C-alpha positions, 0 to 999 in steps of 0.5 A: 500500500502507498505511504504518505509523509505528513506533518500535522497538529495533534490535539494539544496543538503541537506539531508532529510528523510521521508516515501513514499508509493509505491508498490515496491522499483523501484516505490518508487525511481521514486516517490522520483525522481519526487519530485526532491529528490535523494534517497541514502537509501531506507528501506521497512517498517516493516511487523508487524508494526501497526502505529497509525491511526486516522479518516481523517480530514473533508473538513472543518477541513482540511481547518481550519488546513491548514489556521491556520497553515499557519498563525502561520508559516508566523508569524515565529513560528516553526512547533512544537510550531505551532502544540502545539498552535493548541492543546490547542485551544477549537476548536480542543478539539476533535482532540487533539490526532491526533494533539499531534501525529503530534507534537510528530512526528515532535519533533522526527525529522520526516518530516511533510508529513511522519508523516501525511502519517503514521497516516492513511491518516489524509489528502488526497493524494492531500494535502500530495503532496502539503505538501511534496513540501512545505517541499522540497522548504522551503515554507511550510507556502505558501503551507498551505496557497494555500491549505487552499484557495483550500479547502475552495473553495471546501467547499463552492462548497459543501455547495452551492450544499447541499443548492440547493438540500435541498428544493427538499429533504425536500419536498419529505420527507414531502410528503412521510410522508403525503402519509404514514399517509393517507394510513396508518390511514385515508383511513382505518378509512373512509373505516371502517365507510363506511363498518359499514353503509353497503355501497359499497366502490367506486373503487378508495377507494378499490384500495387504501385499496388494495394498503395499504394492499399490502404495509403492507404485503410485505413492509418489505420483499421488503425493505429487498430485496432492502437492499440485492440488494444495498449490492450486488450492492456495492460488484459488484462495487468494481470490476473494470469491473463492475464499468466501466460499471456503470460509462458508464451507468451514462454518458449515462443519459441525464442531469446527465451524463454531470453534473457528467463528468463536476463535475469530470473534474472541480475537476481535473482541480482545483486540478491539477492547485493548485498542479502545482502552489505549485511546484509539478512536473507534473508527480507526479500530474498525479500520485496523481490524478490517485491514488486518483480518485474514477472513473475507467474511470478517472484512465484509462484516467490518466494512458494513460496520465502518459504513454505519459508524461513518453515518453516525450510528452507535457501535451496537447498532452498527454491529447489527448490520452483519450477522457475524456478531451474535446478539450477546456481543451486541448487547454487551457493546450497547451496555458498554456504550451506555456505561462509557466503558466500551473497552472494559466491556469488550474485555469481558466479552473476550473472557466469556468467548474464551471460556466458550472456546475452551469448552469447545476445544476440550469437547473436540479433543475429548472426541478426537483422541478416542476416535483416533485411537479406534481408527489406528487400532483398527488399521494396526489390528488389521495389519497384524491379522494379515501378518499373523495368519500366514504364521498360523498357517505355517504352524499348521503345515508343520 
């Protein structure tokens, strides 16, 4: 997306500058005004400019960066010195180039949000919006503290999910290895021994041998076709229409559909509440959520919400424009608007949705583990029957 360098007045009348990403100058001005800035100079970025780009921080790195920077800023250390302090820490040895680039940008008088944006998305759009508000309000330490807590919570959710699926995944991999060993080594050996004795193999064993031969002869072509299908599917999902169809198919699946919708809604409520508590304007929050979403259906829903907000409708009424937001969420948002604590109420909504998602996850894993064991037991048991039947027949021959 094109970028524009701006100079503007903040709410206190102080002059500030930075970089904003937008498709056109009108959108750039609208985004700045949504942040409480009044632009008086707007210049399009140079077409041939190629700013330095670094890999984005991982979730853990972003949480640690925010937490350590918040602690240093609360201690009264200037931003450039705080970044220099992070540079020399052993834990940031692999990220020193990006920290150095951030510090050099600050020393040149640029805003932190503009520096981070120019480095190719080191932080995500949610985090950048919080940083911009922290700069505007002069509470950058508070913004980074809130951001650190938010990212740490996300990291804990991811860790809990990965630990929950670890057992089924390991079980599947081990069982697949056992099946491959039985089909690829043990069954052919037993079959050859039995053939040397001029005995007729039982039909389960013959079936296993034919299956192994089929896998050996067509395994690689089938794998190539599967990879080609995966690549074609990825290319198709890059088109919005195909992606919408895929998402609707996922929503129609039992267990998985409600789980996916609940997870996305929880992430939206938690991120939106965090940004509102940090002082980001509601319209800017909706725009950031729309632009950073990887779901076409969610983008469509938030576009409808954005249009309603621009017409002056309350947030709760704007959410009813789309069926993506349940009645429970709309009622909580309405209560938050009435009480003047929309960010806090959305945090409560996120907590409720987290509890529901945890229940769904536990139910899914409770059903998955025994189902996986039964399926693998049937497969391995069938193979063992095919292996042991020739042994039993050999005992009868002697």
